[in-house]
N, C-alpha and C positions, 0 to 999 in steps of 0.2 A: 559556514554554509554546508548544509547536509548534502549527502550524495545525490539525493533526489533533485536538488536544485542545480547541480553542476552539469551543464549541458555541453557535450562534446560537439565540436563544429568541424565538419568535413568540408574543407574549402574546395577540394577537387570535385566533390559531387555537386557543389553549388555552381562551379564554373562550367561543369559539363551538362548542367540541366538546360532544358530548352528555354529559349528567350521568353516565350509566352506559354508556360505550362498551364494546362487546364486545371481548374480548381474543382475539388469535390463539391457536388451539388447537394443541397439539403431540401427536404420537403418543406421546410419553413422559410426558405429564402437563401439566395446565393451570395449576394453582395451586401456589404455593410451599407446602412442608410447614410446618405450624404448629410453633411452638416447644413443647417439652415442658412440660406443666403439672405442678406438684408435686402429690403426693397428700396431703401433710400440710397442716395449717392454716397459712396464711401469707398475706402480703400479695399473693402472686401468684395466689391461688386465687379472687379476686374482683375485679371491675372497679370496685367501689365500696367505699370505706372509710368505714363509718358512724362518724362522729366521736363520737357519743354512746353508743356501745356498744362499749367497748374489749374486746379479746379477753382471755380468762382462762386461756389455755394457753401463755403465754410461758415459754420455758425459762430465759432470762436476762433481766434488766431492762436496758432501754436508755433513756437520757434522751430526752425529747421536749421541744422548745423551745416555750414560749408567749411571745409578744411582745405588749406593750400599752403605750400611752403615755397620758398625761393628755389628754383630748379638748380641753381649753382651751389647751394649749400646742402651737404648731406644731412639727413635727419639724425637727431641725437639718439643715444642709446636708450633703450626702454628701462624704466626703473623696476626693480623687483618688488616694489610695494604692492600689496594685494589690491587695495582700493585706489591707489594712485593719488591720494590726497597730497602727498609730499612731493610729487613729481614736478619738475621744473618745466619751463617752456622750452620747446625744441629750438635748437639754433636755426637761424634763418627764418623763423616763423614769427609772426606778430598776430595780435588779437585786436579786433575792433568790432564794434557793434553797429550794424547797419539796419535801418528799418526802411522799408519801402512804403510809399503812401498808401493809405487804406482807401478802398473804393466806397462810394456812397451806398448806403443800404437801399436795396430795391423796395419800393413801397408795396405793401400787400395788395393783392387783387381784391376788388370790391366783392367778388363772389365767394371769397374764402371765408371760412368761419372756424372757430376753435374745434368744432366737431369734425371737420373734414381734414384737419391738419394731421399728417401722417406721424405716428409715434416712432421713436427710434427702434431699429431692428433689435431683437433680443440677442443676436449673435455679433453685434458690432463692437469691436474693441474700442475704437475711437475714430471720429471722422477725420478726413484729411484737412486739418485746419490750414496747413500751409505746405507748399512745396517750393523748393529752391529753383530759381532761374538757372538754366544751364549755362548762362554767360558767366565767365570767370570774373571774379571781383577785380576792379581796377587797381586796387591796392594789394592784391594777392594776400589777403588776410583771412583769419578765421572769423567768419561773419555769420550773422543770423538774419533771417527775414521773418517778420511777424504777420505777413499778410498772405492771403490765399491767391494772390495774382502778382506776377512779376511787374516791374516798373513799365510804364508806357514806352513803346518803341520810339526811337529818335531817328533823325535823318542820317546819322552817322553810319559808317560801314559796319555791318553786323560782325561780331566777334566769333571766332571759331568755337564750336561746341567742345566743352571739356570732356575728355574721355574718363569714364568711370574707372576707379582703381579696382573695384570688385563688382562682379555681377552675381546677384543673389537670386536663387530660385528656391521656393519652398511654399509651405502652407502658411496659415495666418500667423504662425509664430515668428516668421521672418520680418514682420512689420517693423521691428525695432530699427532696422537698417534704413528705413525711410527718413529717420532723423538726420542722416548724413547727407541728404539731398543728392546732388549730382555726383558725389564721390562714390555712391553705390547705385548701380542700376538694379532695381528690385523688381522681380517678376513674381508676383504672388498668386498662387492657385489656392484660393480659400477652400478648405475642406478636403484637399488632396491628401492621399495616404501613400506611404511607402510601398505597400502591397499593390496598390492600384497602378503603379508605374509599370509593373510587369504583367498587367492584365489587358490584353488587346480589346476586350469587350467593355472596358471601362467607359462610362458615359462621359466622363470629363475629358478623356484623351489628353491627359497632362503630359505623358511621355512623348507623344507626337509633337506637341507644341514646344516642349523643352528641347528636344533634339533638333527641331527645325531652327530654333533660335540659336543654339550653339553652333550649328553648321553654318548659319548665315553670318552671325556676328563674330564668331571665333574669338571670344574674349580670352585674355591670358590667364586670368584668375577667376574662378567660379566657386561659389559656396552653394552646396545642396543641403537644404534644411527640411527634411521629411522624416516622418515617424511619430511626431507628436500626436497627430490625429489618430493613429493606429492604437496608441495606448490610452489616450485620454477619452476617446469617444467610441471608436469601433470595437474595442474589447468589451465595453459595457453593452453595446448594441447586440453583439452576438450572444452574450449571456442572456439578455432579455428576450431576444427573438428566437433563439434556437433551443432553449430549454435544456433537456438532457443531452441533446446533440452538440451543445456548445463545447468548445475546447477550453482546457484549463490554462493556467498561467504559463507552464513550461511549454506546452504545445503552441501557444500563441506566440511566444518569443521565437520559437523555431520557424513558424510560418512567416513572420515579418522579416526576420534576418535572411531566410532563404529566398523569398521573393525579391527583396531589395538587392541582395548581393547578386542574384541572377541578372537583374536589370543592369546593375553597374558593370558586371563582367562582360556582358554581351554588347552593351550599347555605349556606355560612358567611357570605359577604359580604352577601347579602340579609337574613339573619337578624340580623347585627350592626347593619346600618343600621336595621332595623325596630325593634329594642329598644334602640338606643343603646349597644351593647357595644363595648368595646375588646378586640380579639383579638390576642394576642401569639403569633407563630409562631416556634417554636424551630428553630434550625438543628441539624443532626446533629453530635454530638460526634465528635472525631477518634478514629480506631481505636487500640486499645491492644494488640492481639494480634500477637505477632511471627510471622514466617513459619513458623518451626519448630513452632509450636503450633497452626497454623491447622487442620490435619486433626483434631486433638483437639477443637477448638472446634466444627467442623462435626459431628463425631460426637456431641457432647454436646447441642447445641441443636436439631439436626434430628431430628424424630420419624420413625423408620423405619417405624413402624406405619401411617403415613398415605400411603405411596407403594408402588406395586406394581412399580416398576422398580428395577433394580440401580443403586446410586449409584457413580459412578466415583471413584477416588482423585483428589485435587486435582492430583497431578502428571500425570495423564493428561487433564485437561480442556483445552478448546480456547482458553481466553483467560487472560490474566494475572490474578493475584490477590495479588501480593506487597504488602508494606506501602506501598511508594511508590505503587503503582497505587491501592490503596484510599484512601490519603490524598488523592491527586489527585482521585479521584472525589468524595469528600465536600466538598473545597474548591470544586470546580466546582458541585456541587449547591447548596451554601449560597449561592454567589454568584448563581446563577440564582433561588433562592428569595427572596433579598433584593431582587433587581430586580423580581420579581413583586409583592412586598408594597408596594413603593414606588408601584405603580399605584393603590393604595387607601389613601391616607394618612388618610382619615376613619375607618377602622375596623381596618386591619391594621398591625402593627408587627413587624418582624423582630428577633429576639433571638438572639445567639450569644456564647458565652463560650469558644469553642474557642481563640482566640488567647491567652487568659490561661492556658491549661492546658498549652500545648506549650513545649518547650525550643527557643528560637529559635537556639541554638547548634548544635543537631542538624541535620545535612543533610536528614534525613527528617522533621523536625519531630515527633519522638516526644512523646507526653504525658509530662510531668515525673513523676518517681517519686512525688512527694507525692500524686498523684491516682490512682495505680494500686494495685490489690490486690497487696500484696507476697507473698502466700502462694499465691494461685491464679493461675497464668499463663494459664489458659483462661477467666478471668472477663472478659467483654466490657463490664462495667459499670465506671464510675468510682466512687471512694469518695465516700460522701455527705457526710461531715463536712468534708472539705477543699474540696469544690466548692460547698457551700451558700453561703458568703459571696459568691462571684462571681455566683451567681444572684440573690441579694438586691440587689446593686448594679446588676445589669442590668435588673431588672424594676421599673418605677416604683411599682407598688402596695406593694412590699416595701422599696424603697430607703430610706424614712425610718427603718427599723429596722437598717440596715447598721451604723451606729456602735455600737449595742448589741452586735451580733454580734462586733465587734472588741474589745470590752472584755475585760479579764482574766478575770472570772468566766465569761463566755460561752465564751471560748476554752478555758478549763479544762474546762468541761462537754463541749465538743465532743471534746476529747482523751479524756475518760473514755468517751464513747460509742464512739469509734473503738477504744479499747483493749478494750472489751467485745466489739465485733464481731470483732476479730482473735482474741481468746481463743476465742470461739464458733466461728469459722471454722476454727481449728486443730483443734478437737475434731471438727468435721464431716469435715475432711479425714482425720483419723486413722481415724474410723469407716469412711469410704469406702475407704481403702486396705486396711483389714482385710477388708472385704467383697469388693472388686473388684480390688484391686491398685493400683498407682501411677497412678491416673487422677484428674485434677483434679475437684473438686466445683464445680458451676455457681454462677454469679453470685449 
């Protein structure tokens, strides 16, 4: 690493900075353009996923994982295996496959026609095929549901709602945790950035909603997963929108870490200490978009309706944006974020699975093919099913269930879930090509 890329980090100045410091304005625009929001019913259309009211409009069924162990039996130790293939079943845990009855398909309206059918949104990663009922399994097993609605209510006394082991707040990259059903309370703010958390003028007001939830629910374990949008989308936007006034890779890393650390120091750390919370801070996942598809990614994820300036082609921008540059930016940012979290060992813990996902033999440390979308080269998200086991081993609240995830039945169900997603993604790509030509459908 050259001296130019080594960025010193003054933690004292970050903590002493104002909570909502003003940003420098530009003649060409002040705030990054938001990510497109889908018009259809999906996991991206809401920041909160109500675990007790699953959606009834899923096109395909996707299994959702429910994990539970006997409360009297301590969880088994975590295996050091990287992918967890050889891990055994945790003591006191059992595995069963449970399917809830499917609902009859609603007949189409006589007034509907193929021309009026809404096409999938270009920024949709996948629809909410299924969500898990919050009622605990009667057998306390690792179970799956394949329908978009919980079983019909009975006349028996309702069972108490199961408390989530981990509450997750983040951008669209945190959707992977919805596979765990009620074990994770996922609050997703699609398009939210780490910098926007420290901006009081942000139109999304994510920080206010996040803080209100934490003060009200007071969960013991929380994962904050922000920053992916800053590097995958917003960096490209400011290059295209601000021209010569855009900031380069080094300055962009400084801006993101400063704004995010200021928000954490002023709002999250005091709240965590007051209520005894453990806050896990996620690093940014490595980039997956090759240089030749980067313009298509920018065109897909940047909302042109929110900016009044002409966007430059990336080839005419003032700063580098190739894969090597983007990888270096994220690695430096994660290193600085980890150093920041170590200053608050009583309440903050840095979590990063990036090293487990990259091919160490690749000179650019590309993400291994197992974790990338093989059908959509413009998808900035990683596959949920193949990355979930790594998250479970990295997060202490979920680590006791990692051996179950590595069992043969669980791996088989993950494979089935991934196959359903690929089948549905192929159909969406086909519809999109028929409507708009050979343009990739979004994450």
